N, C-alpha and C positions, 0 to 999 in steps of 0.2 A: 679342838677348834684351830683352824689355820691362823697363822700370825697375821694380824691386820684385819681380820674379819669383823672383830668387835668395833674397830675404828670405822669401818665402812657402815656398819649398822648404825652407829651413833650419828654419822654424817647424814645418812638417809633420814633418820628420825628428825634431825635438825632441819633438813630441807623440807620434810613433810609438814613441819609445824610453822613454816614461814607464811606470813600474810601476803607476801609477793606471790602472785599466781604464776606458777611454772609447771611445766609438764615435759615428759620425754616420750618421743615416738621412735621406734626402731626402723631399720631399713625395710622391713616388710609392712610398714605403716601401722604397726600395733602399738597401742598406748601402753607404755611400760611404767609410767610414773605420773601421778596426778596429786598435787599437794593440797594442803588445807586452804591456801589462798584461792586455788581453782574451785574447791568445793563451796567456798563462801559466795563467790560471785555467780557461779553457774548452777549451784544448788543441786549438784549430783555428787554422790559419794565416790571416793577413790575405788571402792570395791565394785561399784557398778561400771566404772569407766575403764579401769585397767584391764588389759587383755582384749579390749575391743579394737577392731581394725577400722581405720578411717579412710575415706576416699575424698578426692578433691572435687567435692560437689556440695551445693547448697541444699540444706534441708531445714524445715521450719516446724517439725512436729515436736512439740514440747513433751509428749508422752514417750518418745523414743530416745534412748541414749545415743543411737546412731546419728541423730541430728547434731548433738553437741560435738560428737567425735568428728564428723565431717567438717564442721565449721572450724575445728582446730587444726585440720590436716595441713601440713606444710605444703607449699607449692612444689611441683615436681623438680624444679631447678635446684631447690635446696638439697635434695638427695644427691645431686651431682657435685655438691661441695660449695655452693654459693650461699653466703649470708643474705638474709632478706628481712626488710622491715615492711610488714604487710598491713594495710588497713582491713579491718574486719568488723562486721556486725555480728556479735554473738547473741545467743538466745538462752536465757535462764530457764530453769524448769517451771517457774511460775509464769513464764510468758514475757518477761521483760526483754526489751531489745537493748543491747549493750554495745555502743560504739567503742571500739578498741584499736590499739595497734599491737600486733604480735611480732616480737623480734625472734626470728629463727636463727639458730646457729648450728651448723652441722658439726658433729664430733667425730673425728676421723680415727681409724685404726692405723696400725703401723704401715699398711699398704696404701694409705691416703684414701681409703674408701669410707664412705659415711656409715658409721656404726649406729649412731643415734642422732636425733635432732632435738636440741633443747629449744623449747618455746617459752618465752616470757610474755605475759599479757600485761599491757599497760592500758588501763581504762581511761577514757577521755570524758571530760565534762561535756554537757550538752552544748556549751557555747563554743567548744573547740571543734575545728573541722578536721576531717581525716587527712593525713599527709598524702602527697602525691606519690603514687607508686608507678610501676611499669604499666603500660596499657592493659595487658592481660589481667594483672592483679587488680587494677582499677575497675575493670569490667566485672570481675568476680565479686568485688565488694559491692558494686552498684546493683548487681543481680540479687545479692543477699539483702541489701537494703530494700529493694523493690518488693521482693517476695515477703519479707517480714512486714512491710507497710501494708501490702494487700491482705496479708493474714490478719493483721490487727484491725484493718478497716472493714474488709468484706468477708473474712474467714476463708478466703481463697488463696491457698499457698501453692497450688499447682498451675496457676495461670499467670503468665508473664504479660503485663499490659500496663503501659503508661500512656499510650496513644488515646486521644480524645474519644474517638469512635469506640475503642475497646472499653474505655472507662464507662461509657453509656451502657455497653453490654453487661459490665459488672454490676451496675446498678439494677439492670433489669433482672439479672440472675438472682440478686438479693431479694427482689420482690417475688420471684418465682419459687424460691425456696420456702417462703412462708405461706404458700398456697398449694392446693392439690389440683388446680385447674390445668387444662392442657396447654402446652407450650409448643410453638412452632419456630424452628431455626431456618433461615434461608441464607444462602451464600454460595459462592463458588466451591467446586470440589476441592477438598483438602484444606479447608479453613478451620477444621477442628470442631464441627458441629456436634459430633457424638461425644467428644470429650467434655464439651460444655453441658450436654445433657447428663452425663455421668456426674458432673459437679453438682448439679441440682439435686440428683438422687442422693448422693452420699453425704450432702450437707443437710438434707431434710430429715424429717421424722421417719421417713420410709427407708432409711439407710440399712436397716436390718433385713429388708425384703430384697427380692431379686430384681436386678436390672436386666431386662430381656431385649436385646437388639435384633431386629430383623431388617434385612435389606430387600425392599420391594422390587428392586431392579434385578436381583440375582435369583431369588427364590421363584420356582414355577408357580403360576397363579393358584393351581389346585392345592399344592403343598402349603403355600402361604395362607390360603383360606382355612385349611384344616388346622394349621398351627395357631392362628389367631383365635379360631373357635375354641380350641383346647385351652388356651390361655384364659379366655373369658369364662369358661366353664370350670376352671380349676381342675382340669382333667390331666393330672400329671402322673408319671411313674416315679420310681425311686430315684431317678437321675435328678429330680427337682424337688428336694425335700422341703424347701422353704417356699413361702407364699410370694407370688410375683408382686412387685411394687410399681414398676415402671415398664410400660411397653414402648420401646423406641422404634419408630418406623423411619428408616432412611429411604431417600428417593421416593417419598410419599406421592410425588407427582405421577408416578407410574402405577399407582394403586387402582385396581379395577373397580368398577362401580358396585359390583355385588359385595366386595369386601368392604367398600365404604358404607354400604347399606347394613352390613353385618355389625360394623363397629357402632353406627348410629343407633341401631336397635338395642344394643347393650347399654349404651349411655342414656338412652331414653327410658329404659325399663328398670334400671337399677338406681338406688339412691346414691348420692355423691360419695358417701362414706364407704360404700361397697365397691366403688369403681377402682379398677387399676388405672394408675395415672398414665395418660397418653402424652408422649412427647414425639414430635415428628420433625423431619428435616427435608428440605428440598434444595436443589441447585439454583433455583430462581424463585421470584415472588409468585405465589399462586393466583394472584389477582388476574393475570392474563388468562389462566385456565378458566377461571370463573367467568370472565368476560366472554370467552368463546364457548361457554357451556360444556367444558370438558371435565368438570368436577361438580359433584352435587353441591348445591348451595348450602344445605344443612351441614354437610360434612366440612365444607370450607369454614363456615362460621364456628363450628365446634373446635376444630384443631387450631385455629388462629385466634383463640381467646386471648392469648398473649403471644405476640409475634416479635421475634428478635432477629435483626439483620446482622450477620457476621461479616465484617469487612475483609477483603482480600489482603494478602500480605503486602502487595505493592502499595497499598494505602496505609501501611503500618511501618513506614521507613524508620520512625523513631523507636520502634520496638525490635527492629531487625537484629541489631548487634546483641542485644540482651537475649533474644530468643536463640540465636546461634550459640551463645555461651551456655545457655540453659540446656540445650540439646547436647552440646559437647560434654558437659558435666554429667549428664545422664549416662553417656557412654563410659565414663570413668568408673561408674559404680561396679564394685565387685570384680574389677579388672586389675591385673598386676601392672599393666601399663597405665600411666596417667598423663594426660595432656592438659596443660594449664590454659591455653588460649589459642589466639590466631596470630600468625606472623604479619609484619607490616604488609599492607596492600590487599590482604585477603578480604577483610571486611568491606573495603571500598569496592572490590569486585562484586560482593554480595549486593551492595547498594545499587550497582549498575545493572543488576540482573532483573528480569521481569517476573520471575517466579510464577509460571503458569499453573503449577500444581500446588502453590501456596505452602502451608506448613508441612504437608506430607513430603513435598519435594525437598524442603530445607532439611527435614529430619533425615531423609535418605542420603543427601549429600554429606551431611555431617558424619553419618555412620560410615560412609565409604571412605571419606577422608581420614577418619579416626583409624580405620583398618589399614589404610595405606601408609600412614606416617610412622616413622621411627624416631621422630624428633619430639621435643617437648612442646612444640607449637605446630598448629596446622599450617602448612605452607601452601603456596600456589601449586607447587608440583604435586602435592598429594590430593588435590581436588579432582573429582571424576571428570571424564572427558565432556560429559553432556553440559556441564555448566560453562566450560571453557568455550565450546562451540556456540552455546547460546549467547554468551557475551560477545564473541567475535561477530556473530550474525547481526547483533544489535549495533555493534560498532561500524560495520560495513554499511549498514542502512540499505535502502532500496537502490536499484540500478539507476544511474543518472540518465535522464531522458535527453534525447537529441534536441539541440536548440532549434527553434523554429525560425526559418529565414523567409524573406518575402517571396511570394509565389513566383513572380516573374524571374527572379534571380535563380530559383531552383529549377524552373522549367528550362531556362537558358543553359544551365549546366548539364542537365539531362540531354538536351538536344545536341549540344556540342559533343559530349562523350558518345552519343549514338552515331553521329555522322563520322567521327573519327574511327570508330570500330568498323563501320561499313567500308571506309576507304582503306583501312589496314587489311580487311579481308579480301578486297579486290585489288590489292597492291597499287592503290592510288588511281585506279581506273574509274574516273568520275561518271562515265556512262553506266558502267556496271553497278557502281555504288548507288546511283540514282535509282536504278531498277530495284535494288534491295530495299531501298528506303521508300519506294512507292512514289517517287517524285520525278518530274521532268528534269532533264539535264540543266535547263536554264534556271529552274527554281532552286536546284541544289547549289548552283553557282551563287545565286543571290543570298541564300542562307549562309554559305561559307563566308561570303563577304561581310554580312552583318555580324556573324559570330567571330570574325577575324581568324578564320581557319586557313592556314597557308600550307602548301605542299612543296616538296622537293620537285623542281621543274624537270629534273632528269627522269622522273618516274613517268610512266605512261598516263595519259589523260583519258 
């Protein structure tokens, strides 16, 4: 045995037995040490956690050790050598939410490179408030708190929503989960209607069955009809070994009448327990189609048994920053590069933007900015061109209209300019100018006198 190895073993044993929760993460973000204090508060054993890689992303799944590892992950700037005291909401294995402060200290090698990061967890009483951190770290903590709160209240950990309109959507989702009746979502493109439909499916008793999404606007009508018929007849090949649980029809407003009749016949002929659950989505309320007799009334009333309106992103300004952080942290997953948040000014730009494509557009912009940046924060320079031009267009606003002047004043100016051009063209020959203007020479004189138009007397008249 090498000299000193026994001493190191004894030190590791002593650190392992401490009640003060501490852990070590190496430069590749792999958890190397997880002591007894961490085991007690987080209810995971060192054997389960050590060797796991963590990402700077919020997770709330109590059944996965990945969740606790990600909640422990140091901010990216710590790996650059910065000490940091970070507010965190941790999640125990039994589902308890633990407000904490984690003190991160980088441990440097002889080249002043971060070899390990030491994390010490300090639990806070419920009466204590989390300390103020940098804006990106504060937003990370707020995102964790919101997702844990939604998980505890609604069981929805994959939805980011504190906006009042979205809180109503969450309450409606909760009702939808406890029934098998059809649900219809409507809202602008890109608002996340399919994601919400999947939440209903995977939180319901049908979660072990298949969720089948079909886009009525993309599939040719004949192919769509044959597919729907096969689904209801359970006519599947080996590619679909499980029983279908939900049929999700996107852009149901484009569904042809014969397919509407097909679906109606299936729901009218089968008992409710045998039905595949129907969830639909449209870009607008279907009431207008019903009023114009462009949708079968029976089909309309079937699919809108429970109707949920999904608000556009521009009406969710209080969710916008948390959604941006959420999508950014999703980009961090399983990546060597980690980005902790947004540089000053970026989130205010987001607030000024109109978001015509809603969540889909926000996701794509975050993805593009993540790929473009080499910094620890998303900067304005890393944002894609389309958001910059979109903000510039809104900043410039519409073209300014010409001020309206009294009609007499405008006509007088036009007449003056017209007479002067005629005189210039005829080199001040008033006889020729009068002919061009369709006037007598005497009338031209009177108009020039009234309009106060004078000529150089040396010029011909």
